[in-house]
C-alpha positions as CSV (number, residue, x, y, z in Angstrom):
1,M,-32.7,-2.8,10.0
2,N,-31.1,0.4,12.5
3,Q,-29.9,3.4,11.3
4,Q,-27.3,5.1,13.3
5,F,-25.4,8.2,13.0
6,Y,-21.7,8.5,13.7
7,D,-19.1,11.8,13.4
8,V,-16.7,9.8,11.8
9,I,-17.0,6.4,10.0
10,V,-14.0,4.5,9.3
11,V,-14.0,1.5,7.1
12,G,-11.0,-0.6,7.8
13,G,-9.2,-1.4,11.4
14,G,-5.3,-2.0,10.0
15,P,-2.8,0.5,10.4
16,A,-4.0,3.5,8.5
17,G,-8.2,2.5,10.1
18,L,-6.4,2.9,13.6
19,A,-4.5,5.9,13.1
20,A,-7.1,8.0,11.3
21,A,-10.0,6.8,13.6
22,L,-7.6,7.8,16.5
23,K,-6.9,11.2,14.9
24,A,-10.4,11.9,14.4
25,K,-11.4,11.4,17.8
26,E,-8.4,13.4,19.3
27,T,-9.5,16.1,16.6
28,G,-12.8,16.3,17.9
29,A,-15.3,13.8,16.5
30,E,-17.5,12.8,19.2
31,K,-19.0,9.7,17.8
32,V,-16.3,7.2,16.1
33,L,-16.8,4.0,14.8
34,I,-14.4,1.8,13.1
35,L,-15.8,-1.4,10.9
36,E,-13.3,-4.8,10.3
37,R,-14.3,-7.7,8.6
38,D,-11.8,-9.7,10.2
39,R,-11.7,-10.9,13.8
40,E,-9.2,-8.5,15.2
41,L,-8.0,-5.5,14.5
42,G,-4.2,-4.7,13.2
43,G,-5.0,-5.7,9.8
44,I,-1.8,-7.0,7.5
45,L,0.5,-6.1,10.0
46,N,-0.6,-9.3,12.6
47,Q,1.3,-11.8,10.2
48,C,4.5,-9.5,10.0
49,I,6.0,-11.0,12.9
50,H,9.8,-9.6,11.9
51,N,11.2,-6.2,13.2
52,G,11.3,-2.8,11.3
53,F,8.7,-1.0,11.6
54,G,7.9,2.3,13.7
55,L,11.0,3.4,13.4
56,H,9.8,7.0,12.1
57,H,6.5,7.2,14.3
58,F,8.1,5.5,17.3
59,K,11.8,6.2,17.2
60,E,12.3,2.7,17.9
61,E,12.0,-0.8,16.1
62,L,9.0,-3.0,16.6
63,T,7.7,-6.1,15.3
64,G,4.1,-5.7,13.2
65,P,2.2,-7.0,15.8
66,E,3.8,-4.5,18.5
67,Y,3.1,-1.7,16.2
68,A,-0.2,-2.6,15.9
69,G,-1.0,-3.2,19.7
70,R,0.4,0.3,20.4
71,F,-2.5,2.0,18.7
72,I,-5.1,-0.6,19.7
73,A,-4.0,-0.3,23.4
74,Q,-4.6,3.6,22.7
75,L,-8.4,2.8,22.0
76,E,-8.7,1.8,25.1
77,G,-10.9,4.7,27.3
78,T,-11.3,6.7,23.8
79,G,-14.9,5.7,23.5
80,I,-14.4,4.8,20.2
81,E,-16.9,2.1,18.8
82,V,-15.3,-1.2,17.2
83,K,-17.4,-3.6,15.1
84,L,-15.3,-6.4,13.9
85,D,-16.3,-9.4,11.8
86,T,-18.2,-6.6,10.1
87,M,-18.5,-6.6,6.1
88,V,-19.2,-3.2,4.7
89,L,-21.0,-3.9,1.6
90,E,-21.7,-0.2,0.1
91,V,-20.5,3.1,0.8
92,T,-22.7,5.9,-0.8
93,R,-22.2,9.8,-2.1
94,D,-24.0,11.3,0.8
95,R,-22.0,9.1,3.5
96,K,-24.3,6.2,4.3
97,V,-22.5,2.9,5.0
98,A,-24.3,-0.5,4.9
99,A,-22.8,-3.2,6.7
100,V,-23.6,-6.9,8.0
101,N,-22.6,-9.2,10.6
102,R,-23.6,-12.2,12.8
103,T,-24.7,-9.8,16.1
104,D,-26.6,-6.9,14.4
105,G,-27.9,-8.4,11.4
106,Y,-27.8,-5.8,8.1
107,Q,-27.1,-2.3,9.1
108,V,-26.8,1.0,7.9
109,Y,-25.2,3.7,9.5
110,E,-24.8,7.4,8.6
111,A,-21.6,9.7,9.4
112,G,-20.7,13.1,9.0
113,A,-17.6,12.2,7.0
114,I,-16.3,8.7,5.6
115,V,-12.7,7.4,6.3
116,L,-12.0,4.7,3.6
117,A,-8.8,2.7,5.1
118,M,-9.2,-0.9,3.3
119,G,-5.5,-1.6,2.4
120,C,-5.0,-3.8,-0.6
121,R,-4.8,-7.2,-1.8
122,E,-2.2,-9.7,-3.5
123,R,-2.0,-10.3,-7.5
124,T,-2.4,-14.0,-8.2
125,R,-1.4,-16.2,-10.4
126,G,-4.5,-15.5,-12.4
127,A,-3.7,-12.1,-12.9
128,I,-0.4,-12.7,-14.5
129,G,-1.0,-16.1,-16.4
130,I,1.4,-18.1,-15.7
131,P,1.3,-21.4,-18.0
132,G,1.4,-25.0,-17.0
133,T,-0.7,-27.2,-14.5
134,R,-2.8,-25.5,-11.8
135,P,-1.4,-28.4,-8.5
136,A,-1.3,-27.5,-5.5
137,G,1.6,-25.7,-4.1
138,V,1.4,-22.3,-5.6
139,F,0.9,-19.4,-2.9
140,T,1.0,-15.8,-3.0
141,A,3.5,-14.5,-0.6
142,G,1.1,-12.9,2.0
143,T,-1.1,-16.1,2.3
144,A,2.1,-18.1,2.8
145,Q,3.2,-15.7,5.3
146,R,-0.2,-16.0,7.3
147,Y,-0.4,-19.8,7.1
148,V,3.8,-19.8,8.5
149,N,3.3,-17.0,11.0
150,M,0.1,-17.2,12.3
151,E,-1.6,-20.6,11.8
152,G,1.2,-22.3,12.5
153,Y,1.8,-24.4,8.8
154,M,4.8,-25.3,7.0
155,V,3.5,-24.5,3.6
156,G,7.0,-26.2,1.7
157,R,10.4,-27.4,1.9
158,R,11.8,-26.0,-1.5
159,V,10.7,-22.7,-2.5
160,L,11.0,-20.6,-5.5
161,I,9.7,-17.3,-5.1
162,L,8.6,-15.4,-7.8
163,G,8.9,-11.5,-8.0
164,S,10.9,-9.5,-5.6
165,G,8.6,-7.2,-3.9
166,D,9.0,-6.8,0.1
167,I,6.5,-9.7,1.4
168,G,8.3,-12.1,-1.0
169,L,11.6,-11.0,0.1
170,I,10.7,-11.4,3.7
171,M,9.2,-14.4,3.4
172,A,12.5,-16.1,1.6
173,R,14.1,-14.8,4.8
174,R,11.2,-16.9,7.2
175,M,11.3,-19.8,5.3
176,T,14.6,-20.6,5.6
177,L,15.0,-20.1,9.4
178,E,11.8,-22.4,9.1
179,G,14.1,-25.1,7.7
180,A,13.3,-25.2,3.8
181,K,15.5,-24.3,0.9
182,V,14.9,-21.4,-1.0
183,L,15.9,-21.5,-4.4
184,A,15.9,-18.5,-5.9
185,C,14.2,-15.3,-6.4
186,V,13.0,-14.7,-10.0
187,E,12.4,-11.1,-10.6
188,V,10.7,-9.9,-14.4
189,M,12.1,-6.9,-14.1
190,P,15.9,-5.4,-14.4
191,Y,15.6,-4.1,-10.9
192,S,14.1,-5.7,-7.9
193,G,10.9,-4.4,-6.8
194,G,11.7,-4.1,-2.9
195,L,13.5,-2.1,-0.2
196,N,17.4,-2.4,-0.9
197,R,17.6,-3.0,3.0
198,N,15.5,-6.3,2.4
199,I,17.2,-7.4,-0.7
200,V,20.5,-7.1,1.3
201,Q,18.8,-8.9,4.6
202,C,16.6,-11.5,3.4
203,L,18.5,-12.6,-0.1
204,Q,21.8,-11.7,0.3
205,D,22.9,-12.9,4.1
206,Y,21.3,-15.7,3.4
207,D,23.1,-16.7,0.0
208,I,19.8,-16.6,-2.0
209,P,20.1,-15.8,-5.6
210,L,17.9,-13.0,-7.5
211,Y,17.7,-13.6,-11.2
212,L,16.7,-10.1,-12.5
213,S,14.9,-10.0,-16.1
214,H,13.6,-13.6,-15.3
215,T,10.0,-15.2,-15.1
216,I,8.7,-18.7,-14.6
217,V,7.2,-19.9,-18.2
218,D,6.0,-23.3,-17.1
219,I,4.7,-24.7,-14.0
220,R,5.1,-28.6,-13.9
221,G,3.2,-31.4,-11.6
222,K,0.1,-33.1,-11.0
223,D,-1.0,-33.2,-7.5
224,R,1.9,-31.0,-6.0
225,V,4.3,-28.8,-8.0
226,E,7.3,-30.9,-8.4
227,K,9.3,-28.4,-11.1
228,A,8.8,-24.5,-12.8
229,I,10.8,-23.8,-15.9
230,V,12.4,-20.3,-15.7
231,A,13.5,-18.1,-18.6
232,K,15.6,-14.7,-19.4
233,V,13.3,-12.1,-20.9
234,D,14.1,-9.5,-23.3
235,E,13.5,-6.0,-22.8
236,N,9.8,-6.4,-23.5
237,R,9.7,-9.2,-20.9
238,R,8.9,-12.1,-23.9
239,P,11.1,-15.2,-22.7
240,I,14.4,-15.7,-24.8
241,P,14.3,-19.2,-26.1
242,G,17.5,-21.0,-24.6
243,T,17.7,-19.5,-21.8
244,E,15.4,-21.9,-19.7
245,M,16.8,-23.1,-16.2
246,E,14.8,-26.0,-14.4
247,F,14.3,-25.7,-10.4
248,D,12.9,-29.2,-8.9
249,C,10.6,-27.5,-6.2
250,D,7.7,-28.3,-4.1
251,T,6.1,-24.8,-3.7
252,I,6.0,-21.6,-5.3
253,L,5.5,-18.1,-3.6
254,L,3.7,-15.1,-6.1
255,S,5.1,-11.5,-4.8
256,V,4.0,-9.9,-8.3
257,G,2.3,-6.8,-6.9
258,L,-0.6,-5.4,-4.9
259,I,-3.7,-3.6,-5.6
260,P,-5.7,-1.5,-3.3
261,E,-9.1,-2.7,-2.4
262,N,-11.1,-0.3,-4.0
263,E,-14.5,-2.1,-5.0
264,L,-16.3,-0.1,-2.3
265,T,-14.8,3.3,-3.5
266,R,-15.6,3.0,-7.3
267,N,-19.3,1.4,-6.3
268,A,-19.3,5.0,-4.8
269,G,-18.9,7.0,-8.0
270,I,-15.5,8.1,-6.4
271,E,-13.0,9.1,-8.6
272,I,-9.9,6.7,-9.1
273,D,-6.4,7.3,-10.6
274,R,-5.8,4.4,-13.1
275,R,-1.9,5.2,-12.0
276,T,-2.3,3.9,-8.5
277,N,-5.6,2.1,-8.6
278,G,-6.3,4.2,-5.5
279,A,-8.7,7.5,-5.4
280,V,-7.9,10.8,-6.6
281,V,-7.1,13.0,-3.1
282,C,-6.5,16.5,-1.8
283,E,-4.1,17.6,0.2
284,N,-5.8,16.3,3.0
285,M,-6.5,13.3,1.8
286,E,-10.2,14.0,0.9
287,T,-11.8,12.6,-2.5
288,Q,-13.7,14.3,-5.1
289,T,-16.7,13.0,-3.1
290,P,-16.8,15.9,0.0
291,G,-16.8,14.4,3.2
292,I,-15.1,11.1,2.0
293,F,-11.3,10.4,2.5
294,A,-9.2,7.5,1.9
295,C,-5.5,6.6,3.2
296,G,-3.0,4.2,3.4
297,N,-2.6,1.2,0.9
298,V,-6.2,1.5,-0.1
299,V,-4.8,4.9,-2.0
300,H,-1.5,3.7,-3.1
301,V,1.1,0.9,-1.7
302,H,3.2,2.3,0.9
303,D,6.6,0.2,1.7
304,L,6.7,1.9,5.5
305,V,3.8,1.5,7.8
306,D,5.2,4.8,9.4
307,Y,4.0,7.0,6.4
308,V,0.8,4.9,6.1
309,T,0.3,6.5,9.7
310,A,1.3,9.8,9.2
311,E,-1.2,9.9,5.9
312,S,-4.1,8.4,7.9
313,Q,-3.7,10.7,11.1
314,R,-4.4,13.8,8.1
315,A,-7.3,12.1,6.4
316,G,-8.9,11.6,10.3
317,A,-8.0,14.8,11.4
318,A,-9.5,16.6,8.0
319,A,-12.7,14.2,8.6
320,A,-13.5,15.0,12.1
321,R,-13.1,18.8,11.0
322,F,-15.4,17.9,8.2
323,A,-17.9,16.3,10.2
324,M,-17.7,19.5,12.9
325,G,-18.3,21.8,10.2
326,S,-15.5,23.1,8.9
327,P,-14.8,21.7,5.1
328,S,-11.8,22.4,3.1
329,S,-12.7,24.6,0.1
330,G,-10.7,26.9,-2.8
331,D,-9.6,26.2,-5.8
332,A,-7.4,22.9,-6.3
333,L,-3.9,22.7,-8.4
334,E,-3.6,19.9,-10.5
335,L,-0.8,17.7,-9.9
336,F,0.6,15.7,-12.6
337,S,3.2,13.2,-13.0
338,G,5.7,13.9,-15.7
339,E,9.3,12.2,-17.2
340,G,10.2,9.4,-15.1
341,V,7.4,9.4,-12.6
342,G,4.6,6.8,-12.2
343,Y,2.2,8.6,-10.3
344,T,1.8,11.6,-7.2
345,V,-0.3,11.6,-4.2
346,P,-2.0,14.1,-3.5
347,Q,-3.7,14.8,-7.0
348,R,-4.6,18.1,-6.2
349,L,-3.9,20.6,-4.0
350,R,-6.1,23.7,-2.2
351,L,-3.6,26.5,-1.2
352,D,-6.2,27.6,1.2
353,A,-5.8,24.4,3.0
354,I,-2.0,24.2,3.3
355,D,-0.6,25.8,6.2
356,K,3.6,25.9,5.1
357,S,3.9,23.0,3.2
358,V,2.5,19.7,1.8
359,E,4.6,16.7,1.1
360,V,4.1,14.9,-2.0
361,F,4.7,10.9,-2.4
362,F,5.4,9.4,-5.7
363,R,7.4,6.2,-7.0
364,V,9.8,6.6,-10.3
365,R,9.8,4.3,-13.3
366,A,13.4,3.0,-13.3
367,V,16.5,3.3,-11.6
368,Y,18.2,6.7,-11.1
369,R,21.4,7.8,-10.0
370,N,22.8,11.4,-9.8
371,V,19.4,13.0,-10.5
372,E,17.2,15.9,-9.8
373,I,13.3,15.8,-8.6
374,V,11.6,18.8,-10.5
375,A,8.6,20.6,-9.4
376,E,7.3,23.1,-12.2
377,S,4.7,25.1,-13.6
378,G,3.9,26.2,-16.8
379,G,7.8,25.3,-18.0
380,V,8.7,27.6,-15.0
381,K,10.7,25.7,-12.4
382,L,9.7,26.0,-8.9
383,A,11.7,23.5,-6.6
384,G,14.5,21.1,-7.0
385,Y,15.8,18.1,-4.9
386,K,18.8,16.1,-5.6
387,R,18.8,12.2,-5.0
388,E,21.8,10.2,-5.7
389,H,19.8,6.8,-6.1
390,M,16.1,6.3,-6.6
391,A,14.4,3.0,-7.2
392,P,10.5,1.8,-8.1
393,G,10.8,-0.2,-4.8
394,E,11.2,2.9,-2.8
395,M,8.8,5.3,-2.2
396,E,9.9,8.8,-2.4
397,H,8.6,12.6,-1.2
398,I,9.6,15.5,-1.1
399,A,7.8,18.6,0.8
400,L,6.6,21.8,-1.5
401,P,6.5,25.3,0.4
402,K,3.5,26.8,0.0
403,V,5.2,29.8,-1.1
404,L,6.6,28.0,-4.1
405,L,2.9,26.6,-5.0
406,Q,1.4,30.4,-4.9
407,R,3.8,31.1,-7.9
408,A,2.4,28.1,-9.9
409,E,0.3,29.3,-13.3
410,G,-1.5,26.4,-13.8
411,P,-0.7,22.9,-12.8
412,I,2.2,21.5,-11.3
413,T,4.4,18.4,-13.1
414,I,6.8,16.5,-11.0
415,S,9.6,14.8,-13.4
416,I,13.0,13.3,-13.1
417,R,16.1,15.4,-14.7
418,E,19.7,14.8,-15.0
419,A,21.2,17.0,-11.9
420,V,23.4,19.8,-13.4
421,K,26.9,19.6,-11.9
């Protein structure tokens, strides 16, 4: 076993890890290491061959592989070290990383700062407990996406999609273009979980029906899926007897949510926010363990990779400064989610580390129209931001000026209120 020191170690070589590593190097970190368990860099972007990436960051429309390729190309000549096919086994609070691969064997690396950028994984059938038999033909939407786009396998011909997350919506279009018949998209909530543009471009443009407040109550088939029974649900998401519909299908794709990959984070004893399933972070994406940062989908699930990039660059720069002996300090303001808000990221703000303003990201709990996002402290309104429309499938963000934060007397709460006309 060999032990080596790096200024910044980035766990994960997807869009978050790439952006963080490049920014850490640009900020002044001399030795930067990326550890990636896959055979290539790029993460989930490699299987996202549709366009729509990069509109914010690059000001042009790119496919997922093109977006990842831009950052991979930037690695050349930087001296950033990359280890692929490398599984990270442990991250410790004193900034040691244990990893293993076929070439180096078991290694322990020591870091001045660590950036966690492991991304997220999909919920499976077992996680949501769909009744019925267990035949072949049930895939998560992301698995199907990899099979079709990267491996060249067609997963089915008559497809039913459960859940209306963005990957499921995009796969409805993809399967249609490959010649499959997508029978419907079924969503248990009374609203879609995906971006509105994907509902229009992936379902409506291809006449694929979307059944809101519906779910699969039975899967039938012996060797392969043969039928799926769908029923309407009440306000408590319980199936309503007598509303069943039968679909003859050979494939079911599940797009029922994403879970941040935080086993390493938890095992390191880093505080986790139960609302996001990601680490509690400060304004510069530092966790409650000094010198360990987190960014991207491992913190909270994003809908645009451009936001992942911006957040990860912030983490990478802060990690480099910490490694070079300039840690952030000072008392932190707590940031809470109030009425109508599911969570906030960051959860803590250190005023001394904020220049002019800080961006706060969050998701709402329901569909809202003509409302106001209110930031308040001690019953005093600090700021208000009007919105004509908000939905849980679309991440929201506001910029809180430092001058307003300095007026806070205690924790700050972000809430949704009816707009005053």
